C-alpha positions in Angstrom: -22.6 -20.4 19.1 -19.5 -20.5 16.8 -18.4 -16.9 16.3 -15.5 -17.4 14.0 -15.1 -15.1 11.1 -15.6 -17.9 8.5 -18.8 -19.2 10.2 -20.4 -15.7 10.6 -19.6 -14.9 7.0 -21.3 -18.0 5.8 -24.3 -17.3 7.9 -24.6 -13.7 6.7 -24.2 -14.8 3.0 -27.2 -17.2 3.6 -29.5 -15.3 5.8 -28.9 -11.6 5.3 -30.4 -10.5 2.0 -29.5 -6.8 2.7 -27.3 -4.6 4.9 -28.4 -5.0 8.5 -27.9 -3.1 11.8 -26.1 -4.8 14.6 -29.3 -5.7 16.5 -30.8 -7.0 13.3 -27.7 -9.2 12.8 -28.1 -10.6 16.3 -31.7 -11.6 15.6 -31.3 -12.9 12.1 -28.2 -15.0 13.0 -29.8 -16.2 16.3 -26.9 -14.9 18.4 -27.6 -15.4 22.2 -27.5 -12.3 24.4 -24.8 -13.8 26.5 -22.5 -13.5 23.4 -23.4 -10.0 22.5 -20.0 -8.4 23.5 -18.0 -11.2 21.8 -20.1 -10.9 18.7 -19.7 -7.1 18.6 -16.0 -7.6 18.8 -15.9 -10.1 16.0 -18.1 -7.9 13.7 -15.7 -5.0 14.3 -12.8 -7.2 13.5 -14.4 -8.4 10.3 -14.9 -4.8 9.3 -11.2 -4.0 9.9 -10.2 -7.1 7.8 -12.5 -6.0 5.0 -14.7 -9.1 5.3 -17.7 -6.7 6.0 -18.4 -3.2 5.2 -19.9 -0.7 7.7 -22.3 1.7 5.9 -23.9 4.9 6.9 -26.6 4.5 9.5 -24.7 1.7 11.2 -25.6 -1.1 8.7 -23.2 -4.0 7.9 -23.1 -5.4 4.3 -21.1 -7.8 2.2 -18.4 -6.2 0.0 -19.2 -8.6 -3.0 -22.8 -7.4 -3.1 -21.7 -3.7 -3.4 -18.8 -4.1 -6.0 -16.3 -3.7 -3.2 -13.1 -5.5 -2.7 -10.3 -5.3 -0.1 -6.6 -5.9 -0.5 -3.2 -4.4 -0.3 -2.3 -1.3 -2.3 0.9 -1.5 -4.3 2.1 2.0 -5.1 4.0 3.2 -8.2 6.5 6.1 -8.2 4.2 8.0 -10.5 1.4 8.3 -8.0 -0.9 5.6 -9.1 -1.2 2.0 -7.8 -2.7 -1.5 -8.0 -4.9 -3.4 -5.5 -3.3 -6.8 -4.8 -5.8 -9.4 -3.7 -5.9 -13.0 -2.6 -8.5 -13.9 -5.2 -7.7 -14.7 -8.8 -9.4 -11.7 -10.5 -7.0 -9.3 -12.1 -5.4 -6.7 -9.9 -7.3 -3.4 -9.8 -5.7 -0.2 -11.2 -6.1 2.8 -8.8 -5.4 6.2 -10.5 -3.8 9.1 -8.7 -7.1 10.9 -8.2 -8.8 7.7 -6.8 -6.3 7.1 -4.0 -8.2 9.0 -1.3 -5.1 9.4 0.8 -4.1 5.8 0.7 -0.3 5.0 0.8 1.8 2.0 -0.5 1.1 -1.2 1.3 -2.0 0.2 3.1 -4.8 -2.4 3.5 -7.8 -0.7 1.7 -11.4 -1.2 0.6 -11.9 -0.4 -3.1 -15.0 0.1 -5.2 -14.8 -1.6 -8.6 -15.7 0.9 -11.4 -16.9 0.4 -14.9 -14.4 0.3 -17.8 -10.7 -0.6 -18.0 -7.6 1.4 -17.5 -4.9 1.9 -20.1 -3.1 -1.0 -18.3 -5.9 -3.3 -19.5 -6.9 -3.9 -15.9 -10.2 -3.0 -14.1 -10.2 0.4 -12.4 -11.1 1.1 -8.8 -11.5 3.8 -6.3 -10.3 3.7 -2.7 -13.3 4.2 -0.4 -11.8 3.3 2.9 -8.4 2.7 4.5 -8.6 -0.4 6.7 -5.2 -0.5 8.1 -2.2 1.9 7.7 1.1 0.0 6.7 3.4 2.6 7.9 3.8 4.5 11.2 7.4 5.4 10.4 9.4 5.6 7.1 13.0 5.9 6.2 14.2 8.6 3.7 16.4 11.4 2.7 15.9 14.8 4.3 15.8 17.8 2.0 15.2 21.4 3.4 12.5 23.8 2.3 13.2 27.2 4.0 12.8 26.6 7.7 10.9 23.4 7.1 11.7 20.3 5.0 10.6 17.2 3.3 11.6 13.5 3.6 11.8 11.6 0.3 11.1 8.0 1.2 13.8 5.5 0.2 11.1 3.1 -1.2 10.1 4.8 -4.3 6.7 3.0 -4.3 5.8 5.3 -1.4 5.0 8.1 -3.8 4.3 10.7 -1.0 7.0 12.8 0.3 6.7 13.6 3.9 6.4 17.4 5.0 8.5 18.1 8.1 7.7 21.4 10.1 10.9 23.3 11.1 10.5 22.6 14.9 10.3 18.8 14.2 13.5 18.4 12.0 15.5 17.0 15.1 18.7 18.6 13.7 18.5 16.8 10.2 20.7 18.3 7.6 20.4 18.1 3.7 21.0 14.8 2.3 20.9 12.9 5.5 18.9 9.7 5.9 16.4 9.9 8.7 13.6 7.9 10.3 10.4 9.8 10.3 7.2 9.3 12.2 4.0 10.1 10.3 1.9 12.4 12.4 -0.7 13.2 9.7 -1.6 10.8 6.9 -2.3 12.2 3.5 -5.7 13.5 2.3 -7.0 14.3 -1.2 -5.7 17.8 -0.7 -2.8 17.6 1.8 0.4 15.6 1.8 1.5 13.5 4.8 3.3 15.3 7.6 5.8 14.0 10.2 8.5 14.4 12.6 12.2 13.2 12.4 12.7 10.6 15.1 16.3 9.7 14.3 19.0 10.8 12.1 20.9 7.8 10.7 23.7 9.7 8.9 24.9 10.6 5.4 23.2 9.1 2.4 26.5 8.0 0.8 27.8 6.2 3.9 27.4 2.4 3.2 26.8 1.5 6.9 24.1 4.2 7.2 22.3 2.9 4.0 22.4 -0.6 5.5 20.9 0.7 8.7 18.1 2.4 6.7 17.1 -0.9 5.1 16.9 -2.6 8.5 14.7 0.2 9.8 12.5 0.1 6.8 11.7 -3.6 7.3 11.5 -3.3 11.1 14.6 -5.5 11.8 16.2 -5.4 15.2 19.8 -6.6 15.3 20.2 -6.6 19.1 18.6 -9.5 21.1 16.5 -9.0 24.2 18.5 -9.2 27.4 16.5 -12.3 28.7 17.3 -14.2 25.5 21.0 -13.3 25.8 21.1 -14.5 29.4 19.6 -17.8 28.4 22.1 -18.2 25.6 25.1 -17.6 27.9 23.9 -20.1 30.4 24.9 -23.2 28.4 28.3 -24.9 28.7 30.5 -24.8 25.5 30.3 -28.7 25.3 27.6 -31.1 26.5 28.1 -32.9 29.7 27.8 -36.7 29.4 25.4 -38.0 26.8 22.6 -35.5 27.7 19.9 -38.2 27.8 19.8 -42.0 27.8 18.4 -42.4 24.4 21.1 -40.3 22.7 23.5 -42.5 20.6 27.2 -41.7 21.0 28.6 -41.3 17.4 31.8 -39.4 18.5 33.9 -42.3 17.0 32.3 -42.0 13.6 34.1 -40.2 10.8 31.9 -37.1 10.4 32.7 -33.7 9.0 31.1 -30.4 7.9 31.3 -28.8 4.5 30.4 -25.2 4.3 31.3 -21.9 2.6 34.6 -20.2 3.5 33.0 -17.4 5.7 30.5 -19.7 7.5 30.6 -19.9 11.2 27.1 -21.4 12.0 27.7 -25.1 11.0 24.2 -26.7 11.1 25.0 -30.0 9.5 27.7 -32.7 9.4 27.8 -35.8 7.2 29.1 -39.3 7.3 29.1 -42.4 5.0 29.8 -46.0 5.4 29.8 -48.5 2.4 29.3 -52.2 3.5 28.9 -54.4 0.4 25.9 -53.2 -1.5 24.7 -50.9 1.3 25.6 -47.2 1.4 24.8 -45.8 4.8 24.5 -42.0 4.7 24.3 -40.0 8.0 23.1 -36.5 8.1 23.7 -35.1 11.5 21.9 -31.8 12.3 22.7 -29.5 15.4 20.1 -30.3 18.1 19.1 -26.7 18.7 15.8 -27.7 20.3 17.8 -29.1 23.2 18.8 -25.4 24.1 15.9 -23.5 22.6 13.0 -24.8 24.7 9.2 -24.1 24.4 8.1 -20.8 26.0 11.7 -19.7 26.7 12.8 -16.1 25.7 15.1 -17.6 23.1 12.1 -19.5 21.5 9.9 -16.4 21.4 12.7 -14.4 19.7 13.4 -17.2 17.2 9.8 -17.4 16.3 9.6 -13.6 15.9 12.7 -13.5 13.7 11.8 -16.7 11.7 15.1 -16.8 9.9 18.7 -15.5 9.8 19.2 -12.7 7.3 22.3 -12.9 5.2 23.8 -10.0 3.3 27.3 -9.6 1.6 29.3 -8.5 4.7 27.2 -9.7 7.6 24.3 -11.6 9.0 21.3 -10.8 11.3 21.1 -14.1 13.0 18.0 -15.9 14.3 19.8 -16.9 17.4 22.4 -15.2 19.5 26.0 -15.9 18.4 26.6 -17.7 21.6 24.4 -20.5 20.2 24.6 -20.0 16.4 28.4 -19.8 16.2 29.3 -21.6 19.4 27.3 -24.1 21.4 25.2 -25.3 18.5 27.7 -24.9 15.8 29.2 -28.4 14.8 32.9 -27.3 15.2 35.7 -29.8 14.5 37.0 -31.8 17.4 34.3 -30.6 19.8 31.4 -32.7 21.1 28.0 -31.5 19.9 24.4 -32.7 20.3 22.7 -33.6 17.1 19.6 -35.2 15.6 20.6 -37.9 13.0 18.9 -39.1 9.9 20.6 -42.3 8.9 19.6 -43.6 5.6 20.5 -46.7 3.6 20.8 -46.7 -0.1 21.6 -49.3 -2.8 24.3 -48.5 -5.2 21.6 -47.5 -7.7 20.4 -44.8 -5.2 17.3 -46.5 -4.0 16.4 -45.8 -0.3 15.8 -49.0 1.5 15.8 -48.1 5.1 16.1 -45.0 7.4 15.9 -44.1 11.0 16.0 -40.9 13.0 17.4 -40.5 16.5 19.0 -38.2 19.0 22.9 -38.3 18.9 26.1 -36.7 19.9 29.1 -36.3 17.5 32.5 -34.9 17.3 33.2 -33.6 13.8 36.6 -34.6 12.5 37.1 -31.9 9.9 35.8 -28.5 8.9 35.8 -28.5 5.0 35.0 -25.8 2.6 33.3 -26.4 -0.8 36.3 -25.3 -2.6 38.6 -27.6 -0.5 36.4 -30.6 -1.1 36.2 -30.1 -4.8 40.0 -29.6 -5.0 40.5 -32.9 -3.1 38.0 -34.7 -5.4 39.6 -33.2 -8.5 43.3 -33.3 -7.6 43.5 -35.9 -4.8 45.6 -35.3 -1.6 49.2 -35.0 -2.7 50.2 -33.6 0.9 48.3 -36.6 2.5 46.5 -34.1 4.8 43.2 -36.0 4.9 44.0 -39.8 4.5 41.0 -40.6 6.6 38.5 -38.4 4.8 39.5 -38.7 1.1 38.1 -42.2 0.4 34.9 -41.2 2.2 34.6 -38.0 0.1 35.1 -40.0 -3.1 32.3 -42.3 -2.1 30.2 -39.4 -1.2 30.7 -37.8 -4.6 29.6 -41.1 -6.3 26.5 -41.4 -4.1 25.5 -37.7 -4.6 25.8 -38.1 -8.4 23.6 -41.2 -8.3 21.0 -39.5 -6.0 21.1 -36.4 -8.2 20.4 -38.5 -11.4 17.5 -40.3 -9.6 16.0 -36.9 -8.5 15.9 -35.6 -12.1 14.6 -38.8 -13.4 11.9 -38.5 -10.9 10.8 -35.1 -11.8 13.0 -32.4 -10.3 13.4 -29.3 -12.4 17.0 -28.0 -12.7 17.1 -24.2 -13.3 20.2 -22.6 -14.8 20.0 -19.1 -13.4 23.3 -17.7 -12.0 23.4 -16.3 -8.5 25.1 -13.1 -7.5 28.1 -12.9 -5.1 28.9 -9.4 -3.8 32.6 -9.4 -2.5 33.3 -6.7 0.1 36.4 -4.9 1.2 37.3 -4.4 4.9 36.1 -0.9 4.7 32.6 -2.0 3.8 33.1 -0.9 0.1 32.3 -3.2 -2.7 35.3 -5.0 -4.1 33.6 -6.8 -7.0 30.3 -8.4 -8.0 30.6 -11.8 -9.7 28.6 -15.0 -10.5 28.7 -17.1 -7.4 30.8 -20.3 -7.8 28.8 -23.6 -7.7 30.8 -26.7 -7.9 30.0 -30.4 -7.5 30.8 -30.1 -3.7 27.8 -27.8 -3.4 25.8 -30.4 -5.2 27.0 -33.2 -2.9 25.8 -31.4 0.3 22.6 -30.3 -1.5 21.6 -33.9 -2.4 22.3 -35.1 1.1 20.3 -32.4 2.7 17.4 -32.9 0.2 17.4 -36.6 1.2 17.3 -36.0 4.9 14.5 -33.4 4.6 12.6 -35.9 2.4 12.8 -38.8 4.8 11.8 -36.6 7.8 8.8 -35.4 6.0 7.9 -39.0 5.1 8.4 -40.2 8.6 6.0 -37.5 10.0 3.4 -37.9 7.3 3.2 -41.7 7.5 2.5 -41.3 11.3 -0.1 -38.6 10.5 1.7 -36.1 12.7 0.7 -32.5 12.2 3.8 -30.6 11.0 5.1 -27.7 9.0 5.7 -28.8 5.4 7.7 -27.1 2.6 5.3 -27.0 -0.3 5.4 -25.9 -3.9 2.1 -26.1 -5.6 1.5 -26.7 -9.3 1.9 -23.5 -11.3 -1.2 -21.4 -12.1 -2.7 -22.5 -15.5 -3.1 -18.9 -16.7 0.7 -18.2 -16.1 1.7 -21.4 -17.9 -0.6 -20.5 -20.9 1.2 -17.1 -21.2 4.6 -19.0 -20.8 3.5 -21.3 -23.6 2.8 -18.4 -25.9 6.4 -17.1 -25.3 7.8 -20.6 -26.0 5.9 -20.8 -29.3 7.3 -17.4 -30.4 10.8 -19.1 -29.8 9.9 -22.3 -31.6 9.3 -24.4 -28.6 6.3 -25.7 -26.7 5.3 -27.8 -23.7 3.5 -31.2 -24.5 0.6 -30.2 -22.3 -0.4 -27.2 -20.1 -3.5 -28.9 -18.7 -1.7 -31.9 -17.2 1.7 -30.1 -16.5 4.4 -32.2 -15.0 7.7 -31.0 -13.6 9.4 -33.7 -15.7 8.3 -31.9 -18.9 9.6 -28.5 -17.6 13.0 -30.2 -16.8 13.2 -31.7 -20.2 12.5 -28.4 -21.9 15.3 -26.7 -19.9 17.7 -29.5 -20.9 16.6 -29.2 -24.5 17.5 -25.4 -24.7 20.5 -25.6 -22.4 23.0 -24.5 -25.1 20.6 -22.3 -27.1 20.7 -18.4 -27.1 17.1 -18.2 -25.6 18.0 -20.5 -22.7 18.4 -17.6 -20.2 15.1 -16.1 -21.1 13.2 -19.5 -20.9 14.9 -20.2 -17.5 13.9 -16.9 -16.1 10.3 -16.9 -17.4 9.6 -20.4 -16.3 10.8 -19.6 -12.9 8.4 -16.5 -12.9 5.5 -18.7 -14.0 6.0 -20.9 -10.9 4.3 -20.4 -7.5 6.5 -19.5 -4.6 7.5 -22.2 -2.2 5.9 -21.7 1.2 5.4 -23.3 4.6 2.2 -25.0 5.4 0.5 -27.4 7.7 -0.9 -29.2 4.5 1.4 -31.9 3.1 0.9 -30.8 -0.5 4.3 -31.9 -1.9 7.0 -30.0 -3.8 6.2 -29.6 -7.5 9.6 -28.3 -8.7 11.5 -30.9 -6.7 9.1 -33.6 -7.8 8.7 -34.8 -4.1 5.4 -36.1 -2.7 6.6 -35.2 0.9 9.1 -32.5 1.8 10.0 -30.5 4.9 12.9 -28.4 6.3 14.9 -30.2 8.9 18.6 -29.4 8.1 19.0 -25.8 9.2 17.6 -25.2 12.7 20.3 -22.6 13.6 19.0 -20.3 10.9 15.3 -21.4 10.1 12.6 -21.6 12.7 10.5 -24.3 10.8 13.5 -26.7 11.1 13.7 -26.0 14.8 10.0 -26.7 15.1 10.4 -30.0 13.2 13.2 -31.0 15.6 11.1 -30.5 18.6 8.3 -32.3 17.0 10.5 -35.3 16.1 11.8 -35.7 19.5 8.2 -35.4 20.9 7.1 -38.3 18.6 10.2 -40.3 19.3 9.6 -40.2 23.0 5.7 -40.2 23.0 5.1 -42.7 20.1 1.3 -42.0 19.9 -0.6 -38.7 20.1 -3.9 -38.1 21.7 -6.5 -36.2 19.8 -5.9 -33.2 22.1 -2.2 -33.2 21.5 -2.7 -33.6 17.7 -5.1 -30.6 17.7 -2.6 -28.5 19.6 0.2 -29.5 17.2 -1.9 -28.7 14.2 -2.5 -25.2 15.6 1.1 -24.7 16.2 2.0 -25.9 12.6 -0.6 -23.5 11.1 0.8 -20.5 13.1 4.4 -21.5 12.3 3.8 -22.0 8.6 2.1 -18.6 8.3 4.7 -16.7 10.4 7.7 -18.5 8.8 6.5 -17.7 5.2 6.1 -14.0 6.1 9.6 -13.8 7.7 11.1 -15.6 4.8 9.5 -13.1 2.3 10.7 -10.2 4.7 14.3 -11.7 4.7 14.3 -12.0 0.9 13.1 -8.4 0.6 16.0 -7.2 2.8 18.6 -9.4 1.0 17.4 -8.0 -2.3 17.6 -4.4 -1.2 21.0 -4.8 0.3 22.2 -6.4 -3.0 20.6 -3.5 -5.0 22.4 -1.1 -2.6 25.7 -2.7 -3.1 25.2 -2.9 -6.9 24.5 0.8 -6.9 27.5 1.6 -4.7 29.7 -0.4 -7.0 28.5 1.4 -10.1 28.5 4.9 -8.7 31.9 5.8 -10.2 31.1 4.1 -13.5 28.8 6.6 -15.0 29.6 7.0 -18.8 31.1 3.5 -19.1 29.8 1.1 -21.8 28.9 -2.5 -21.2 27.4 -5.4 -23.1 24.4 -7.1 -21.5 21.3 -9.1 -21.9 17.8 -8.0 -21.5 16.4 -9.6 -18.4 13.0 -8.2 -18.1 10.5 -6.0 -20.1 7.9 -3.8 -18.8 5.7 -1.0 -20.4 8.1 1.6 -18.9 11.3 0.1 -20.2 13.5 -2.9 -20.1 16.1 -4.2 -17.6 19.5 -5.2 -18.7 21.9 -7.6 -17.0 25.4 -6.5 -17.6 27.8 -9.2 -18.7 31.1 -8.0 -17.2 29.6 -7.3 -13.8 26.5 -9.1 -12.3 24.6 -5.7 -12.2 21.2 -5.0 -13.6 20.0 -1.5 -14.8 17.0 0.1 -16.5 16.7 1.5 -20.0 13.5 3.7 -19.9 11.1 3.9 -22.9 11.2 7.6 -22.5 14.9 7.5 -23.5 14.2 5.4 -26.7 13.9 8.4 -28.9 14.0 6.8 -32.4 10.3 5.6 -32.3 7.1 5.1 -30.2 7.3 1.7 -28.6 4.4 -0.7 -27.7 4.6 -3.2 -24.9 3.6 -6.8 -25.9 3.1 -8.3 -22.5 2.8 -12.0 -23.3 5.8 -11.9 -25.7 7.9 -9.9 -23.2 8.9 -7.4 -25.7 8.7 -3.7 -26.8 8.3 -3.0 -30.6 8.6 0.3 -32.4 5.4 1.4 -34.2 7.2 2.7 -37.3 10.6 1.2 -37.5 9.6 -2.2 -36.1 12.8 -2.3 -33.8 12.2 -5.0 -31.0 13.6 -5.2 -27.6 12.8 -8.7 -26.3 13.8 -10.5 -23.1 17.0 -12.5 -23.8 18.3 -10.1 -26.5 21.8 -8.9 -26.4 22.4 -5.0 -26.1 25.2 -2.5 -25.5 24.4 0.2 -22.9 26.1 3.1 -21.2 25.6 3.9 -17.5 23.7 7.1 -17.4 22.9 7.7 -13.7 23.2 5.9 -10.4 20.7 7.0 -7.7 22.0 5.7 -4.4 19.1 6.6 -2.2 16.7 4.8 -4.6 19.3 2.1 -5.3 18.6 2.5 -9.0 20.9 2.3 -12.1 19.7 4.1 -15.2 21.1 3.0 -18.6 21.0 4.3 -22.1 21.5 2.4 -25.3 25.0 2.7 -26.8 25.9 2.0 -30.4 27.7 -1.3 -31.1 
């Protein structure tokens, strides 16, 4: 009998009209005695996941039939929280007294209660904690007589951890520590724990960084076995490393990356023959070194992605591979996988092929260097071989870019932050990251390569990991439309929304004052791009097929795609058994890689918040102009104009009136004086306080 969770749930919904004991479930569902042990294990797992509820008396029932719902608790610093679920119903509000000992990020079972909270959301009460999210936490130690408390760095963890004196492990006031939770909270008792490790002083930038890595469970060191495998490879390939690998070492190829980059994933080449523009995108063949079931493979899968932060990186692969053997260094032979594409002068793709290759990059260019060459030429005659090719590449990239936007890609205009660090790990400055046409050149070529690889695999019905971006949720678009109408704009249709109409709107408002707000809110209305085994296309890019192929040094899905391409190129046709196996791998890889990407984004966001707070720590009292970047019931966020830093003006500090929050209009409005604070508005603020442990910047309104 099929004992999968999905199948059993379907049977219980059809055949069990009331909560049943285990023996009754066996009988009603016709489970054979030979599967009793397996069935018991599956039922237990379904209870742990929240798919079933175990009631008093040993009976099992369906949550939906008892107004119960499971999900993840998102805590709030003030002690209440919200239940986040996978279904489309509104998130449940959980009051402080209804928490029942649950903590931030715990998976919980909640009973839906009558009425709505002051937030306008249904209320709920935690009745069971299905899974504890935290065994350890990072926070600041504060003494209390002989004992102490650890105040978690994550303010959404609203419980302070009590530390008995004998379990302080030498922690001193103000130090950041790692604490193990020994007793979880109850309705009447706070959580208790013991200090496992003292990381150091809270105002030490390196200690704060370590605390973030601890919080997210990131290990910077590699297992010894993986390091041994990485050190086994020669610095350059011997021979052609395989009979079907084409020798392209005589081609003019080069890399274009940022100034600080050391892991060069991709090199490019271009030949123009009459009306044919032959673009080569040559990607480091990491799969040649990181083989299935190896220690390197297991560690790469676990990490999922490299994590970049202002003065460092936690790489997916050891530096012996990422910065040396696989990195496409100039004048050194490297193994690659090539996507060779032929375009017309108008940018139409007429032919492509994918094959293993070996190259020898001629130059290591930076984006700044390439744009300077394109803008000012080569007066010193340093790159006589490369300049004509770069000029043609620029022409082709502009054509491809125009074709892409004509085809439905959405071009957002949201500046990115760049935190520049000093050698002593202090923040030098925070600016808007430079983005010139050289960045766009590389972007267009990588998008083209990713696109043809996705098409190649999809046309052959090969199970793979796709990079998908689904159509926005209609409810979110309806709310966005309300805001647009308040600004004098509207979308032609919200029912049959096209990416083209979104792009046209952004172009229309490009020079208008409300452009920043519209860009920001449109992006928030979008779904997140994820990895999936389903080839659902990419809405924001306007692509029917899309995957990630061009960064196997730093992204696991790209590595998996490389391995799959070589498998197909060698095998030609898959058996049904092989296809089933690849489908399972794609499903697991998609879920894992999406999870690891979100984790990396969380770390990068927290590190940037830390650097912003450190940069602003000595600027308390200074006045800045800024733009309101977000509005919530508790206040509004302001993006400072002179430095790329965001802080919060709290409603409690707006003392001239009582302010109401208009959620769909993204504004706060005074009840009596009608003063309005709306997303996109310009304001002048003063830095009131910088909380380093919480990585928070509090602002006050200042007179203009």
